[in-house]
N, C-alpha and C positions, 0 to 999 in steps of 0.2 A: 370374895368372887367378886372381880371387878366388871364392869359396866363397858361394856361396847361402843365405840361412837355411833356406829349403827343403829344403839336402843334410842337414841338424843331423838331420832326422827328428823325430818328436812332439814336441811343447816339454814340456817339463818345469815341475813345479811344484816349487822345491826348499825355499819357504818354513817347512815342517814341521821339514827338516831342516835350516835354520841357525837357525832356535829352538833345537832341542835342543842344537845346537853352541853358541850362544851364554851359555844357561842353565850346561851345562856348565864353559865357561870360564869364566864369574862366579865359581861356586862352588870351580873351581879355583883360582884365582890369589889366591881369600881365604885359600885354606887353607894357602899353601905356609908357610914357615920363613924364616931369614935366609938358612940356607946352598941352600935351595932356588933362592933368586932369582940365588945367584952359580954356579949351575951350569952348565956349557957345552952346549949345544944342538950339533943338524946342522948349522945355518946358520954359515957360518964366521965367526968373530970374535964371535958375539954369545950371552951368557949369557941366562938367562928372564928376567932385567929387560930388556934389551934387544928380545928377541920380541916381549914383552910392549907395549912402545914401538912395537912397527912394529904391532903388531895397531891400537895405538889410530890410528895414523899412516892406515893403512888405513881404520879408521870416518869419521875428522875429513876426509879427502878425499875418499871417497864422497859425503861429505853435502857438503861444498862443492860439489863438481865437477857433484854428479847435481840434487840437490835444489836448489842456492842460484847454479847456471851460473857459478861461478869458473872462473879459469883458473889451471893450477898452476906454475910457475917453469916458466921457459922452457928449452931447449935451448938448449945451447951448440954454436957452429958445428963441423960434423962428427961430430956426439955422436949415435950412434944411438939407437933404443928400449930397445934394453936397458940398454946403458952410462949414459943418462940416467937410469932407475929406480933402479939399484945404487946411483948418486952420489946420489941423493936421498930416498934410504931409508937411506941411510947417513947424510948430514947429518944428517936428523931425529932416527935413533939416538942419535946422539952430542949431539945436544941435547937428548936427554930422560935422557939420565944423571945430570944435574940433580935429575931428583926422585924421591922416594923411593916405595918400596913401596904405602906407603897412597894415595898417590897416582895410582898408576898404577892400584891397583885402580879407585879411585874414575872415573877416568877411562876404563874399561876398560867398567865398568858402564853408566854417561851415553851414552859414543858407541854400543856398541853396542844399545840402546834405540829410540834415537834411529835408526840405522839398520833397524833392525826395521820400529821404524811406518814409516818412509818407504815402504819396499817393500812391506811389509801394503795402507798406504790411498793412496800419493800418486802412484804410478808406475803407468802402465798398460801390462802386459807384453809387449802386443803389437805396442807403437812401436818404433821403433826408436831407441835407445840407444848406448851407447858401443861401439867397435870388442872383436872379444875375436882378437886377432890371433895366439894361436897355433890358434885354428878356422878360420882366413881371413878372418874378416869385417870387412870396413869398416865395413859398416853392421847391426849386429845384431838385434836384438830384445830387450826387457827381459828376456823368461825366462832368455835365454842370460847376459845379463850379469850377472844375479843370480845364478843355477846356478854361472857363475864365482866371483865371489864367496863363495859358498856354500865351493866344495872349498878355496877359501884356507884359509880360516877351518876348515876342519875338517882340513886338512894343519897346518895352526898347531900345531891341539889336538895332532895326534900328535905332532909336534916336541915340545912341553912337558912331557907326561906319559911319553915317553921320558924328556926328562931328568931329570926328578925321579921317575922309576920310579912311576909310577902311570896303565900302561895302562888304558883301554877303548876296547874295537874291538868295535862290532857288526855282523855280516854284512849284513843286510842295508843299513846304514850305507855300508858297503863298497861293496858292489853299486849303489849307486848314485851315490858318488863315481865309480865306473868308467866309470859310464854316463855320464856326464856331460863326463868327461876324453875318454872316448870320441867325444864328438862331433867333436872335434877331427882323425880319421881320415881323413873326405876329403881334409881339405887337407896331411896326412901323405902320404897316396898321388896328391895330385894329381899328381907327375909319373911317376907308374909307370903305363904302359899294359898294356893287357890288353882280352879280346876283349868286346863285348856282351854282358851277362846273364854274366858272370864275377861270381863274390865272393869277400871274405874273410872267413875266421872267424877270430873271437877267443875263445878259450874261457876261461873258468875255472873248471876243472875240481872244484876245492874246492868251488865254491858250486852246479855245475852249470849252467851258464850260458854261452851264446855268443851272442857280437853279431856283427850282418852288417853289412857293407859291398858295396854292388852296384854294378856299373860299369853305367850306363845315359847314353844322349846324349852319350858321350864323360865321362863325370865319373863322381865317387864318390858313393854317395849311402849315409846311414847310415839303416839299416834297424832297430836296436832289438835288443835280446836277445830271448831264446825258449831253450827247453831245450838241454840240449846232446845231443849226439847218443845216449849212454847211454841219456834221458831221451824220444828221439822227436825229435831233430832233426837237422840235417844231418850226417852223415859227413865227419869234417875231408877224405878223400881225393876228395870230389865238387868241392872247393873250388879256386880260382885261388890260394890262399894260405892258410894256416893256422897260427894260434899258439897254444899253450896253456901256462898258466901259473894261478897264483893270483892272487886277486882283492887280495891284497896284494902282490905281486908286481908287477901292473901300477902301483899307485896311485903307490908305491914308484918304480919307472924313469919312468913317464912324468912324478913331479915333480922327478926328478932327485934323489932322496934317496940320501947316501951306500950305503945298503944297495939299491939299485933297481939291480942290475948286469945284463946280458945274458945271463949264465948260469942265468938263473930262469926262461928262457923255450923250449920245444921247437918249431921248426916245420917245416914241409911245405911244398912246391908252392914257385911262383915267389919265390926268396933275396929278391929286390928288394922284392917287395911288405912277404915279412914282415920285411925290413930294416926297411921303414917302420915298419911297427905297431910293431915293438919298441924303433924311437927315435924314437917319437913325442916330442915335446915340450909338456904343457901347461901351460906357466907361461912364463913372458915373461925369457928369458935368451937368451946370446950361444950359437951354433950350435957344438955337443961338436967 
């Protein structure tokens, strides 16, 4: 069963966040020294230069597919989507190891500017767009496709900042990223049976927020965030299942950051539903 875009809740306008992230990325990479470019990142086998090259590849691939309608390289026989993406991403990064940091800085700025212009001016955010597989969407909507890209840029910004020791984390941005990644929870919970009108609560106690996923018509529906119980929201024991953690723990776990372990969360209620939330994957990768 696929997820209907209506199950993902109220559409998000992530354009302000994407603009902020891309401006910071441009400033960050322009200020890196020679040693910074060679530092290892949490992405296996990739240093900072490789990760910047990957973001450039994301930009140019997005422009080619969405703006120009170009098809990417074909899959090999028997190659599933995660393996295919791992292969073509690695091929791109290896090829770009021929380029200097100065060229990477230039390409990042040029490609990022065109991506921002495309989303700002050329795309109807209500029209069906590319599939968002980790949210269960075969035919999505422009707003979710854009929001997905925004989280990838934001998460890679964090990877780069961790590598070079220049942290920049804003609580409202963490909340926005968790909100986007959480749109995949109806898909993550798809196989979990529950009574009609049951709900699952996902709490970020450090931010005083809780996200709710409701069961109706034999499906799960993302119902958005609200104040957590201490601020007038639902009590965890009223939920079919409840998961508590920090905003930082959620984005790291759901993007499979090496520091994103299961031990960062506490759960109550139905064990299967809680595990589906904790083990949600909001990137394209092979199953754990």
